[in-house]
mmJSON file of the N, C-alpha and C atoms, coordinates in Angstrom:
{"data_MODEL":{"atom_site":{
"group_PDB":["ATOM","ATOM","ATOM","ATOM","ATOM","ATOM","ATOM","ATOM","ATOM","ATOM","ATOM","ATOM","ATOM","ATOM","ATOM","ATOM","ATOM","ATOM","ATOM","ATOM","ATOM","ATOM","ATOM","ATOM","ATOM","ATOM","ATOM","ATOM","ATOM","ATOM","ATOM","ATOM","ATOM","ATOM","ATOM","ATOM","ATOM","ATOM","ATOM","ATOM","ATOM","ATOM","ATOM","ATOM","ATOM","ATOM","ATOM","ATOM","ATOM","ATOM","ATOM","ATOM","ATOM","ATOM","ATOM","ATOM","ATOM","ATOM","ATOM","ATOM","ATOM","ATOM","ATOM","ATOM","ATOM","ATOM","ATOM","ATOM","ATOM","ATOM","ATOM","ATOM","ATOM","ATOM","ATOM","ATOM","ATOM","ATOM","ATOM","ATOM","ATOM","ATOM","ATOM","ATOM","ATOM","ATOM","ATOM","ATOM","ATOM","ATOM","ATOM","ATOM","ATOM","ATOM","ATOM","ATOM","ATOM","ATOM","ATOM","ATOM","ATOM","ATOM","ATOM","ATOM","ATOM","ATOM","ATOM","ATOM","ATOM","ATOM","ATOM","ATOM","ATOM","ATOM","ATOM","ATOM","ATOM","ATOM","ATOM","ATOM","ATOM","ATOM","ATOM","ATOM","ATOM","ATOM","ATOM","ATOM","ATOM","ATOM","ATOM","ATOM","ATOM","ATOM","ATOM","ATOM","ATOM","ATOM","ATOM","ATOM","ATOM","ATOM","ATOM","ATOM","ATOM","ATOM","ATOM","ATOM","ATOM","ATOM","ATOM","ATOM","ATOM","ATOM","ATOM","ATOM","ATOM","ATOM","ATOM","ATOM","ATOM","ATOM","ATOM","ATOM","ATOM","ATOM","ATOM","ATOM","ATOM","ATOM","ATOM","ATOM","ATOM","ATOM","ATOM","ATOM","ATOM","ATOM","ATOM","ATOM","ATOM","ATOM","ATOM","ATOM","ATOM","ATOM","ATOM","ATOM","ATOM","ATOM","ATOM","ATOM","ATOM","ATOM","ATOM","ATOM","ATOM","ATOM","ATOM","ATOM","ATOM","ATOM","ATOM","ATOM","ATOM","ATOM","ATOM","ATOM","ATOM","ATOM","ATOM","ATOM","ATOM","ATOM","ATOM","ATOM"],
"id":[1,2,3,4,5,6,7,8,9,10,11,12,13,14,15,16,17,18,19,20,21,22,23,24,25,26,27,28,29,30,31,32,33,34,35,36,37,38,39,40,41,42,43,44,45,46,47,48,49,50,51,52,53,54,55,56,57,58,59,60,61,62,63,64,65,66,67,68,69,70,71,72,73,74,75,76,77,78,79,80,81,82,83,84,85,86,87,88,89,90,91,92,93,94,95,96,97,98,99,100,101,102,103,104,105,106,107,108,109,110,111,112,113,114,115,116,117,118,119,120,121,122,123,124,125,126,127,128,129,130,131,132,133,134,135,136,137,138,139,140,141,142,143,144,145,146,147,148,149,150,151,152,153,154,155,156,157,158,159,160,161,162,163,164,165,166,167,168,169,170,171,172,173,174,175,176,177,178,179,180,181,182,183,184,185,186,187,188,189,190,191,192,193,194,195,196,197,198,199,200,201,202,203,204,205,206,207,208,209,210,211,212,213,214,215,216],
"type_symbol":["N","C","C","N","C","C","N","C","C","N","C","C","N","C","C","N","C","C","N","C","C","N","C","C","N","C","C","N","C","C","N","C","C","N","C","C","N","C","C","N","C","C","N","C","C","N","C","C","N","C","C","N","C","C","N","C","C","N","C","C","N","C","C","N","C","C","N","C","C","N","C","C","N","C","C","N","C","C","N","C","C","N","C","C","N","C","C","N","C","C","N","C","C","N","C","C","N","C","C","N","C","C","N","C","C","N","C","C","N","C","C","N","C","C","N","C","C","N","C","C","N","C","C","N","C","C","N","C","C","N","C","C","N","C","C","N","C","C","N","C","C","N","C","C","N","C","C","N","C","C","N","C","C","N","C","C","N","C","C","N","C","C","N","C","C","N","C","C","N","C","C","N","C","C","N","C","C","N","C","C","N","C","C","N","C","C","N","C","C","N","C","C","N","C","C","N","C","C","N","C","C","N","C","C","N","C","C","N","C","C","N","C","C","N","C","C"],
"label_atom_id":["N","CA","C","N","CA","C","N","CA","C","N","CA","C","N","CA","C","N","CA","C","N","CA","C","N","CA","C","N","CA","C","N","CA","C","N","CA","C","N","CA","C","N","CA","C","N","CA","C","N","CA","C","N","CA","C","N","CA","C","N","CA","C","N","CA","C","N","CA","C","N","CA","C","N","CA","C","N","CA","C","N","CA","C","N","CA","C","N","CA","C","N","CA","C","N","CA","C","N","CA","C","N","CA","C","N","CA","C","N","CA","C","N","CA","C","N","CA","C","N","CA","C","N","CA","C","N","CA","C","N","CA","C","N","CA","C","N","CA","C","N","CA","C","N","CA","C","N","CA","C","N","CA","C","N","CA","C","N","CA","C","N","CA","C","N","CA","C","N","CA","C","N","CA","C","N","CA","C","N","CA","C","N","CA","C","N","CA","C","N","CA","C","N","CA","C","N","CA","C","N","CA","C","N","CA","C","N","CA","C","N","CA","C","N","CA","C","N","CA","C","N","CA","C","N","CA","C","N","CA","C","N","CA","C","N","CA","C","N","CA","C","N","CA","C","N","CA","C","N","CA","C"],
"label_alt_id":[null,null,null,null,null,null,null,null,null,null,null,null,null,null,null,null,null,null,null,null,null,null,null,null,null,null,null,null,null,null,null,null,null,null,null,null,null,null,null,null,null,null,null,null,null,null,null,null,null,null,null,null,null,null,null,null,null,null,null,null,null,null,null,null,null,null,null,null,null,null,null,null,null,null,null,null,null,null,null,null,null,null,null,null,null,null,null,null,null,null,null,null,null,null,null,null,null,null,null,null,null,null,null,null,null,null,null,null,null,null,null,null,null,null,null,null,null,null,null,null,null,null,null,null,null,null,null,null,null,null,null,null,null,null,null,null,null,null,null,null,null,null,null,null,null,null,null,null,null,null,null,null,null,null,null,null,null,null,null,null,null,null,null,null,null,null,null,null,null,null,null,null,null,null,null,null,null,null,null,null,null,null,null,null,null,null,null,null,null,null,null,null,null,null,null,null,null,null,null,null,null,null,null,null,null,null,null,null,null,null,null,null,null,null,null,null],
"label_comp_id":["MET","MET","MET","GLU","GLU","GLU","GLU","GLU","GLU","PHE","PHE","PHE","LYS","LYS","LYS","ILE","ILE","ILE","ARG","ARG","ARG","THR","THR","THR","TYR","TYR","TYR","GLY","GLY","GLY","ARG","ARG","ARG","THR","THR","THR","GLU","GLU","GLU","LEU","LEU","LEU","ALA","ALA","ALA","GLN","GLN","GLN","CYS","CYS","CYS","TYR","TYR","TYR","CYS","CYS","CYS","PRO","PRO","PRO","THR","THR","THR","MET","MET","MET","ASN","ASN","ASN","PRO","PRO","PRO","ARG","ARG","ARG","ALA","ALA","ALA","ALA","ALA","ALA","TYR","TYR","TYR","ARG","ARG","ARG","LYS","LYS","LYS","VAL","VAL","VAL","MET","MET","MET","GLN","GLN","GLN","TRP","TRP","TRP","ILE","ILE","ILE","ASP","ASP","ASP","MET","MET","MET","TYR","TYR","TYR","PRO","PRO","PRO","ASN","ASN","ASN","LEU","LEU","LEU","ARG","ARG","ARG","GLN","GLN","GLN","HIS","HIS","HIS","LEU","LEU","LEU","ALA","ALA","ALA","ASP","ASP","ASP","LEU","LEU","LEU","GLY","GLY","GLY","LEU","LEU","LEU","ASP","ASP","ASP","PRO","PRO","PRO","LYS","LYS","LYS","SER","SER","SER","ARG","ARG","ARG","THR","THR","THR","TYR","TYR","TYR","THR","THR","THR","PRO","PRO","PRO","ALA","ALA","ALA","GLN","GLN","GLN","VAL","VAL","VAL","LYS","LYS","LYS","ALA","ALA","ALA","ILE","ILE","ILE","VAL","VAL","VAL","ASP","ASP","ASP","ALA","ALA","ALA","LEU","LEU","LEU","GLY","GLY","GLY","GLU","GLU","GLU","PRO","PRO","PRO"],
"label_asym_id":["A","A","A","A","A","A","A","A","A","A","A","A","A","A","A","A","A","A","A","A","A","A","A","A","A","A","A","A","A","A","A","A","A","A","A","A","A","A","A","A","A","A","A","A","A","A","A","A","A","A","A","A","A","A","A","A","A","A","A","A","A","A","A","A","A","A","A","A","A","A","A","A","A","A","A","A","A","A","A","A","A","A","A","A","A","A","A","A","A","A","A","A","A","A","A","A","A","A","A","A","A","A","A","A","A","A","A","A","A","A","A","A","A","A","A","A","A","A","A","A","A","A","A","A","A","A","A","A","A","A","A","A","A","A","A","A","A","A","A","A","A","A","A","A","A","A","A","A","A","A","A","A","A","A","A","A","A","A","A","A","A","A","A","A","A","A","A","A","A","A","A","A","A","A","A","A","A","A","A","A","A","A","A","A","A","A","A","A","A","A","A","A","A","A","A","A","A","A","A","A","A","A","A","A","A","A","A","A","A","A","A","A","A","A","A","A"],
"label_entity_id":["1","1","1","1","1","1","1","1","1","1","1","1","1","1","1","1","1","1","1","1","1","1","1","1","1","1","1","1","1","1","1","1","1","1","1","1","1","1","1","1","1","1","1","1","1","1","1","1","1","1","1","1","1","1","1","1","1","1","1","1","1","1","1","1","1","1","1","1","1","1","1","1","1","1","1","1","1","1","1","1","1","1","1","1","1","1","1","1","1","1","1","1","1","1","1","1","1","1","1","1","1","1","1","1","1","1","1","1","1","1","1","1","1","1","1","1","1","1","1","1","1","1","1","1","1","1","1","1","1","1","1","1","1","1","1","1","1","1","1","1","1","1","1","1","1","1","1","1","1","1","1","1","1","1","1","1","1","1","1","1","1","1","1","1","1","1","1","1","1","1","1","1","1","1","1","1","1","1","1","1","1","1","1","1","1","1","1","1","1","1","1","1","1","1","1","1","1","1","1","1","1","1","1","1","1","1","1","1","1","1","1","1","1","1","1","1"],
"label_seq_id":[1,1,1,2,2,2,3,3,3,4,4,4,5,5,5,6,6,6,7,7,7,8,8,8,9,9,9,10,10,10,11,11,11,12,12,12,13,13,13,14,14,14,15,15,15,16,16,16,17,17,17,18,18,18,19,19,19,20,20,20,21,21,21,22,22,22,23,23,23,24,24,24,25,25,25,26,26,26,27,27,27,28,28,28,29,29,29,30,30,30,31,31,31,32,32,32,33,33,33,34,34,34,35,35,35,36,36,36,37,37,37,38,38,38,39,39,39,40,40,40,41,41,41,42,42,42,43,43,43,44,44,44,45,45,45,46,46,46,47,47,47,48,48,48,49,49,49,50,50,50,51,51,51,52,52,52,53,53,53,54,54,54,55,55,55,56,56,56,57,57,57,58,58,58,59,59,59,60,60,60,61,61,61,62,62,62,63,63,63,64,64,64,65,65,65,66,66,66,67,67,67,68,68,68,69,69,69,70,70,70,71,71,71,72,72,72],
"pdbx_PDB_ins_code":[null,null,null,null,null,null,null,null,null,null,null,null,null,null,null,null,null,null,null,null,null,null,null,null,null,null,null,null,null,null,null,null,null,null,null,null,null,null,null,null,null,null,null,null,null,null,null,null,null,null,null,null,null,null,null,null,null,null,null,null,null,null,null,null,null,null,null,null,null,null,null,null,null,null,null,null,null,null,null,null,null,null,null,null,null,null,null,null,null,null,null,null,null,null,null,null,null,null,null,null,null,null,null,null,null,null,null,null,null,null,null,null,null,null,null,null,null,null,null,null,null,null,null,null,null,null,null,null,null,null,null,null,null,null,null,null,null,null,null,null,null,null,null,null,null,null,null,null,null,null,null,null,null,null,null,null,null,null,null,null,null,null,null,null,null,null,null,null,null,null,null,null,null,null,null,null,null,null,null,null,null,null,null,null,null,null,null,null,null,null,null,null,null,null,null,null,null,null,null,null,null,null,null,null,null,null,null,null,null,null,null,null,null,null,null,null],
"Cartn_x":[20.531,18.948,18.727,17.768,17.298,16.319,16.153,15.196,13.776,12.706,11.306,10.878,10.447,9.7,8.273,7.441,6.201,5.83,5.112,4.827,3.817,3.3,2.478,3.252,2.513,2.821,2.024,2.459,1.422,1.304,0.296,-0.136,0.769,1.33,2.135,3.501,3.893,5.229,5.353,4.223,4.158,4.539,3.579,3.627,5.098,5.596,6.899,8.09,7.804,8.61,8.532,7.408,7.032,7.518,7.337,7.781,8.578,9.854,10.594,11.144,11.022,11.41,10.142,9.035,7.781,7.545,6.734,6.445,5.427,5.123,4.205,2.786,2.215,0.682,0.737,1.657,1.782,1.834,3.005,3.354,2.02,1.211,-0.07,-1.044,-1.312,-2.377,-1.743,-0.359,-0.044,-0.219,0.134,-0.41,-1.66,-2.538,-4.157,-4.39,-3.846,-4.084,-3.659,-2.626,-2.238,-2.976,-3.328,-4.505,-5.56,-6.146,-7.376,-7.402,-6.097,-5.83,-5.841,-5.466,-5.278,-6.664,-7.232,-8.444,-8.786,-9.813,-10.223,-9.307,-8.133,-7.259,-7.95,-9.016,-9.34,-10.481,-10.953,-12.168,-11.362,-10.583,-9.648,-9.104,-8.653,-8.239,-9.196,-10.454,-11.752,-11.956,-11.811,-12.254,-11.374,-10.137,-9.115,-9.001,-10.162,-10.298,-9.971,-9.557,-9.163,-10.429,-10.36,-11.471,-10.875,-11.724,-11.342,-10.494,-10.762,-10.159,-8.934,-8.598,-7.55,-6.144,-5.345,-4.202,-2.872,-3.147,-2.176,-2.659,-1.905,-2.118,-1.424,-2.385,-1.987,-0.738,-0.08,0.706,-0.274,-1.16,-1.888,-2.294,-2.469,-3.13,-1.683,-0.678,0.725,1.073,0.837,1.13,0.362,-1.143,-1.965,-1.608,-0.955,-0.672,0.923,1.45,3.095,2.626,1.683,1.531,1.187,0.179,-0.298,0.677,1.302,2.073,3.498,4.034,5.374,6.022,7.201,8.014,8.396,8.412,8.793,10.454],
"Cartn_y":[1.788,1.208,2.501,2.083,2.993,3.923,5.099,5.986,5.535,5.527,5.273,6.156,5.74,6.632,6.368,7.439,7.57,7.375,5.843,5.72,4.629,4.029,2.85,1.643,1.141,-0.456,-1.336,-2.553,-3.72,-3.916,-4.323,-4.548,-5.073,-6.5,-7.039,-6.766,-5.909,-5.259,-4.387,-3.507,-2.486,-3.132,-4.15,-4.8,-5.496,-5.84,-6.42,-5.258,-3.908,-2.856,-2.766,-2.759,-2.822,-4.04,-5.21,-6.313,-7.312,-6.79,-7.551,-9.093,-9.456,-10.742,-11.629,-11.211,-12.043,-12.529,-13.461,-13.718,-13.001,-12.998,-11.957,-11.937,-12.997,-13.006,-12.502,-13.128,-12.497,-11.356,-10.628,-9.277,-8.473,-8.818,-8.026,-8.125,-9.273,-9.179,-8.411,-8.469,-7.48,-5.98,-5.573,-4.299,-3.981,-4.752,-4.6,-4.509,-5.54,-5.05,-3.775,-3.399,-1.853,-0.855,-0.779,0.11,0.001,-1.015,-1.122,-0.587,-0.553,0.151,1.435,1.955,3.55,4.044,5.185,5.651,6.098,5.857,6.392,6.176,5.305,5.152,4.286,3.401,2.264,3.674,4.218,4.905,6.078,6.705,7.44,6.926,5.573,5.133,4.922,4.438,4.272,5.522,6.477,7.919,8.331,7.599,8.022,6.966,6.066,5.223,3.652,3.46,1.996,1.019,0.211,-1.01,-2.256,-3.118,-4.0,-5.146,-5.153,-6.304,-5.51,-4.396,-3.839,-4.503,-4.61,-5.245,-4.426,-3.084,-2.095,-0.999,-0.071,1.145,2.306,3.445,4.706,5.254,6.16,7.128,7.735,8.232,9.005,8.26,6.766,6.038,5.519,5.347,4.99,6.332,7.248,8.599,8.65,8.361,8.365,6.994,6.055,4.868,5.284,5.859,6.336,7.492,8.575,9.627,8.893,7.806,7.299,6.146,5.484,4.305,4.819,5.994,6.214,5.434,5.764,5.018,3.733,2.746,1.557,1.506],
"Cartn_z":[0.852,0.472,-0.596,-1.427,-2.688,-1.891,-2.576,-2.005,-2.717,-1.801,-2.313,-3.185,-4.146,-5.308,-5.276,-5.275,-5.622,-7.05,-7.138,-8.579,-8.661,-9.68,-9.599,-9.309,-8.16,-7.695,-7.631,-7.928,-7.868,-6.328,-6.009,-4.496,-3.788,-4.399,-3.491,-3.793,-4.844,-4.844,-3.822,-3.472,-2.427,-1.221,-0.947,0.319,0.433,-0.553,-0.072,0.239,-0.324,0.187,1.481,2.072,3.622,4.084,3.804,4.458,3.594,3.486,2.505,2.831,4.007,4.67,4.324,4.211,4.386,2.642,2.582,0.986,0.784,-0.637,-1.153,-0.56,-0.569,0.029,1.497,2.308,3.835,4.011,3.025,3.009,2.847,1.918,1.508,2.522,3.109,4.174,5.287,5.525,6.99,6.246,5.112,4.961,5.035,4.548,4.681,5.943,6.781,8.301,8.74,8.266,8.536,8.25,6.963,6.525,6.906,7.341,7.958,9.507,10.18,11.622,11.284,10.282,10.16,9.846,10.779,10.673,9.102,8.488,7.342,5.943,6.279,5.074,3.914,4.331,3.297,2.579,3.28,2.68,1.505,1.981,1.149,0.242,0.199,-1.0,-1.928,-1.435,-2.469,-3.081,-2.32,-2.817,-3.979,-4.029,-5.042,-6.064,-6.116,-7.176,-6.881,-5.673,-5.463,-5.353,-6.147,-6.285,-5.573,-4.759,-4.034,-5.053,-6.09,-7.001,-7.87,-7.601,-8.186,-7.925,-8.737,-8.415,-8.491,-8.714,-8.504,-7.875,-7.35,-6.838,-7.559,-7.681,-8.578,-7.718,-8.304,-7.489,-6.448,-6.597,-5.619,-4.532,-4.804,-3.809,-2.77,-3.546,-2.849,-2.077,-2.459,-1.744,-0.254,-0.614,0.447,1.704,1.063,2.069,2.53,1.996,2.42,3.585,3.338,4.371,5.559,5.632,6.738,7.498,6.471,7.217,7.204,6.536,6.478,5.223,5.025,3.791,4.247,3.336,3.837,3.936],
"occupancy":[1.0,1.0,1.0,1.0,1.0,1.0,1.0,1.0,1.0,1.0,1.0,1.0,1.0,1.0,1.0,1.0,1.0,1.0,1.0,1.0,1.0,1.0,1.0,1.0,1.0,1.0,1.0,1.0,1.0,1.0,1.0,1.0,1.0,1.0,1.0,1.0,1.0,1.0,1.0,1.0,1.0,1.0,1.0,1.0,1.0,1.0,1.0,1.0,1.0,1.0,1.0,1.0,1.0,1.0,1.0,1.0,1.0,1.0,1.0,1.0,1.0,1.0,1.0,1.0,1.0,1.0,1.0,1.0,1.0,1.0,1.0,1.0,1.0,1.0,1.0,1.0,1.0,1.0,1.0,1.0,1.0,1.0,1.0,1.0,1.0,1.0,1.0,1.0,1.0,1.0,1.0,1.0,1.0,1.0,1.0,1.0,1.0,1.0,1.0,1.0,1.0,1.0,1.0,1.0,1.0,1.0,1.0,1.0,1.0,1.0,1.0,1.0,1.0,1.0,1.0,1.0,1.0,1.0,1.0,1.0,1.0,1.0,1.0,1.0,1.0,1.0,1.0,1.0,1.0,1.0,1.0,1.0,1.0,1.0,1.0,1.0,1.0,1.0,1.0,1.0,1.0,1.0,1.0,1.0,1.0,1.0,1.0,1.0,1.0,1.0,1.0,1.0,1.0,1.0,1.0,1.0,1.0,1.0,1.0,1.0,1.0,1.0,1.0,1.0,1.0,1.0,1.0,1.0,1.0,1.0,1.0,1.0,1.0,1.0,1.0,1.0,1.0,1.0,1.0,1.0,1.0,1.0,1.0,1.0,1.0,1.0,1.0,1.0,1.0,1.0,1.0,1.0,1.0,1.0,1.0,1.0,1.0,1.0,1.0,1.0,1.0,1.0,1.0,1.0,1.0,1.0,1.0,1.0,1.0,1.0,1.0,1.0,1.0,1.0,1.0,1.0],
"B_iso_or_equiv":[0.0,0.0,0.0,0.0,0.0,0.0,0.0,0.0,0.0,0.0,0.0,0.0,0.0,0.0,0.0,0.0,0.0,0.0,0.0,0.0,0.0,0.0,0.0,0.0,0.0,0.0,0.0,0.0,0.0,0.0,0.0,0.0,0.0,0.0,0.0,0.0,0.0,0.0,0.0,0.0,0.0,0.0,0.0,0.0,0.0,0.0,0.0,0.0,0.0,0.0,0.0,0.0,0.0,0.0,0.0,0.0,0.0,0.0,0.0,0.0,0.0,0.0,0.0,0.0,0.0,0.0,0.0,0.0,0.0,0.0,0.0,0.0,0.0,0.0,0.0,0.0,0.0,0.0,0.0,0.0,0.0,0.0,0.0,0.0,0.0,0.0,0.0,0.0,0.0,0.0,0.0,0.0,0.0,0.0,0.0,0.0,0.0,0.0,0.0,0.0,0.0,0.0,0.0,0.0,0.0,0.0,0.0,0.0,0.0,0.0,0.0,0.0,0.0,0.0,0.0,0.0,0.0,0.0,0.0,0.0,0.0,0.0,0.0,0.0,0.0,0.0,0.0,0.0,0.0,0.0,0.0,0.0,0.0,0.0,0.0,0.0,0.0,0.0,0.0,0.0,0.0,0.0,0.0,0.0,0.0,0.0,0.0,0.0,0.0,0.0,0.0,0.0,0.0,0.0,0.0,0.0,0.0,0.0,0.0,0.0,0.0,0.0,0.0,0.0,0.0,0.0,0.0,0.0,0.0,0.0,0.0,0.0,0.0,0.0,0.0,0.0,0.0,0.0,0.0,0.0,0.0,0.0,0.0,0.0,0.0,0.0,0.0,0.0,0.0,0.0,0.0,0.0,0.0,0.0,0.0,0.0,0.0,0.0,0.0,0.0,0.0,0.0,0.0,0.0,0.0,0.0,0.0,0.0,0.0,0.0,0.0,0.0,0.0,0.0,0.0,0.0],
"pdbx_formal_charge":[null,null,null,null,null,null,null,null,null,null,null,null,null,null,null,null,null,null,null,null,null,null,null,null,null,null,null,null,null,null,null,null,null,null,null,null,null,null,null,null,null,null,null,null,null,null,null,null,null,null,null,null,null,null,null,null,null,null,null,null,null,null,null,null,null,null,null,null,null,null,null,null,null,null,null,null,null,null,null,null,null,null,null,null,null,null,null,null,null,null,null,null,null,null,null,null,null,null,null,null,null,null,null,null,null,null,null,null,null,null,null,null,null,null,null,null,null,null,null,null,null,null,null,null,null,null,null,null,null,null,null,null,null,null,null,null,null,null,null,null,null,null,null,null,null,null,null,null,null,null,null,null,null,null,null,null,null,null,null,null,null,null,null,null,null,null,null,null,null,null,null,null,null,null,null,null,null,null,null,null,null,null,null,null,null,null,null,null,null,null,null,null,null,null,null,null,null,null,null,null,null,null,null,null,null,null,null,null,null,null,null,null,null,null,null,null],
"auth_seq_id":[1,1,1,2,2,2,3,3,3,4,4,4,5,5,5,6,6,6,7,7,7,8,8,8,9,9,9,10,10,10,11,11,11,12,12,12,13,13,13,14,14,14,15,15,15,16,16,16,17,17,17,18,18,18,19,19,19,20,20,20,21,21,21,22,22,22,23,23,23,24,24,24,25,25,25,26,26,26,27,27,27,28,28,28,29,29,29,30,30,30,31,31,31,32,32,32,33,33,33,34,34,34,35,35,35,36,36,36,37,37,37,38,38,38,39,39,39,40,40,40,41,41,41,42,42,42,43,43,43,44,44,44,45,45,45,46,46,46,47,47,47,48,48,48,49,49,49,50,50,50,51,51,51,52,52,52,53,53,53,54,54,54,55,55,55,56,56,56,57,57,57,58,58,58,59,59,59,60,60,60,61,61,61,62,62,62,63,63,63,64,64,64,65,65,65,66,66,66,67,67,67,68,68,68,69,69,69,70,70,70,71,71,71,72,72,72],
"auth_comp_id":["MET","MET","MET","GLU","GLU","GLU","GLU","GLU","GLU","PHE","PHE","PHE","LYS","LYS","LYS","ILE","ILE","ILE","ARG","ARG","ARG","THR","THR","THR","TYR","TYR","TYR","GLY","GLY","GLY","ARG","ARG","ARG","THR","THR","THR","GLU","GLU","GLU","LEU","LEU","LEU","ALA","ALA","ALA","GLN","GLN","GLN","CYS","CYS","CYS","TYR","TYR","TYR","CYS","CYS","CYS","PRO","PRO","PRO","THR","THR","THR","MET","MET","MET","ASN","ASN","ASN","PRO","PRO","PRO","ARG","ARG","ARG","ALA","ALA","ALA","ALA","ALA","ALA","TYR","TYR","TYR","ARG","ARG","ARG","LYS","LYS","LYS","VAL","VAL","VAL","MET","MET","MET","GLN","GLN","GLN","TRP","TRP","TRP","ILE","ILE","ILE","ASP","ASP","ASP","MET","MET","MET","TYR","TYR","TYR","PRO","PRO","PRO","ASN","ASN","ASN","LEU","LEU","LEU","ARG","ARG","ARG","GLN","GLN","GLN","HIS","HIS","HIS","LEU","LEU","LEU","ALA","ALA","ALA","ASP","ASP","ASP","LEU","LEU","LEU","GLY","GLY","GLY","LEU","LEU","LEU","ASP","ASP","ASP","PRO","PRO","PRO","LYS","LYS","LYS","SER","SER","SER","ARG","ARG","ARG","THR","THR","THR","TYR","TYR","TYR","THR","THR","THR","PRO","PRO","PRO","ALA","ALA","ALA","GLN","GLN","GLN","VAL","VAL","VAL","LYS","LYS","LYS","ALA","ALA","ALA","ILE","ILE","ILE","VAL","VAL","VAL","ASP","ASP","ASP","ALA","ALA","ALA","LEU","LEU","LEU","GLY","GLY","GLY","GLU","GLU","GLU","PRO","PRO","PRO"],
"auth_asym_id":["A","A","A","A","A","A","A","A","A","A","A","A","A","A","A","A","A","A","A","A","A","A","A","A","A","A","A","A","A","A","A","A","A","A","A","A","A","A","A","A","A","A","A","A","A","A","A","A","A","A","A","A","A","A","A","A","A","A","A","A","A","A","A","A","A","A","A","A","A","A","A","A","A","A","A","A","A","A","A","A","A","A","A","A","A","A","A","A","A","A","A","A","A","A","A","A","A","A","A","A","A","A","A","A","A","A","A","A","A","A","A","A","A","A","A","A","A","A","A","A","A","A","A","A","A","A","A","A","A","A","A","A","A","A","A","A","A","A","A","A","A","A","A","A","A","A","A","A","A","A","A","A","A","A","A","A","A","A","A","A","A","A","A","A","A","A","A","A","A","A","A","A","A","A","A","A","A","A","A","A","A","A","A","A","A","A","A","A","A","A","A","A","A","A","A","A","A","A","A","A","A","A","A","A","A","A","A","A","A","A","A","A","A","A","A","A"],
"auth_atom_id":["N","CA","C","N","CA","C","N","CA","C","N","CA","C","N","CA","C","N","CA","C","N","CA","C","N","CA","C","N","CA","C","N","CA","C","N","CA","C","N","CA","C","N","CA","C","N","CA","C","N","CA","C","N","CA","C","N","CA","C","N","CA","C","N","CA","C","N","CA","C","N","CA","C","N","CA","C","N","CA","C","N","CA","C","N","CA","C","N","CA","C","N","CA","C","N","CA","C","N","CA","C","N","CA","C","N","CA","C","N","CA","C","N","CA","C","N","CA","C","N","CA","C","N","CA","C","N","CA","C","N","CA","C","N","CA","C","N","CA","C","N","CA","C","N","CA","C","N","CA","C","N","CA","C","N","CA","C","N","CA","C","N","CA","C","N","CA","C","N","CA","C","N","CA","C","N","CA","C","N","CA","C","N","CA","C","N","CA","C","N","CA","C","N","CA","C","N","CA","C","N","CA","C","N","CA","C","N","CA","C","N","CA","C","N","CA","C","N","CA","C","N","CA","C","N","CA","C","N","CA","C","N","CA","C","N","CA","C","N","CA","C","N","CA","C","N","CA","C","N","CA","C"],
"pdbx_PDB_model_num":[1,1,1,1,1,1,1,1,1,1,1,1,1,1,1,1,1,1,1,1,1,1,1,1,1,1,1,1,1,1,1,1,1,1,1,1,1,1,1,1,1,1,1,1,1,1,1,1,1,1,1,1,1,1,1,1,1,1,1,1,1,1,1,1,1,1,1,1,1,1,1,1,1,1,1,1,1,1,1,1,1,1,1,1,1,1,1,1,1,1,1,1,1,1,1,1,1,1,1,1,1,1,1,1,1,1,1,1,1,1,1,1,1,1,1,1,1,1,1,1,1,1,1,1,1,1,1,1,1,1,1,1,1,1,1,1,1,1,1,1,1,1,1,1,1,1,1,1,1,1,1,1,1,1,1,1,1,1,1,1,1,1,1,1,1,1,1,1,1,1,1,1,1,1,1,1,1,1,1,1,1,1,1,1,1,1,1,1,1,1,1,1,1,1,1,1,1,1,1,1,1,1,1,1,1,1,1,1,1,1,1,1,1,1,1,1]
}}}
């Protein structure tokens, strides 16, 4: 398995890193559920510039997600 790298990811691309056996839409919904379950993570992502309509995560946002959820 490849080492996970902090970089810009598309939202479904990152979701499929966490849920590789799910289809992209289901994987994205699952990761959003996990983000919502982690205290203050959604607000932290917003503070880092995440817009609800964003289709990509910046490296800083990816790092925040990985720090909260662990590496995929």
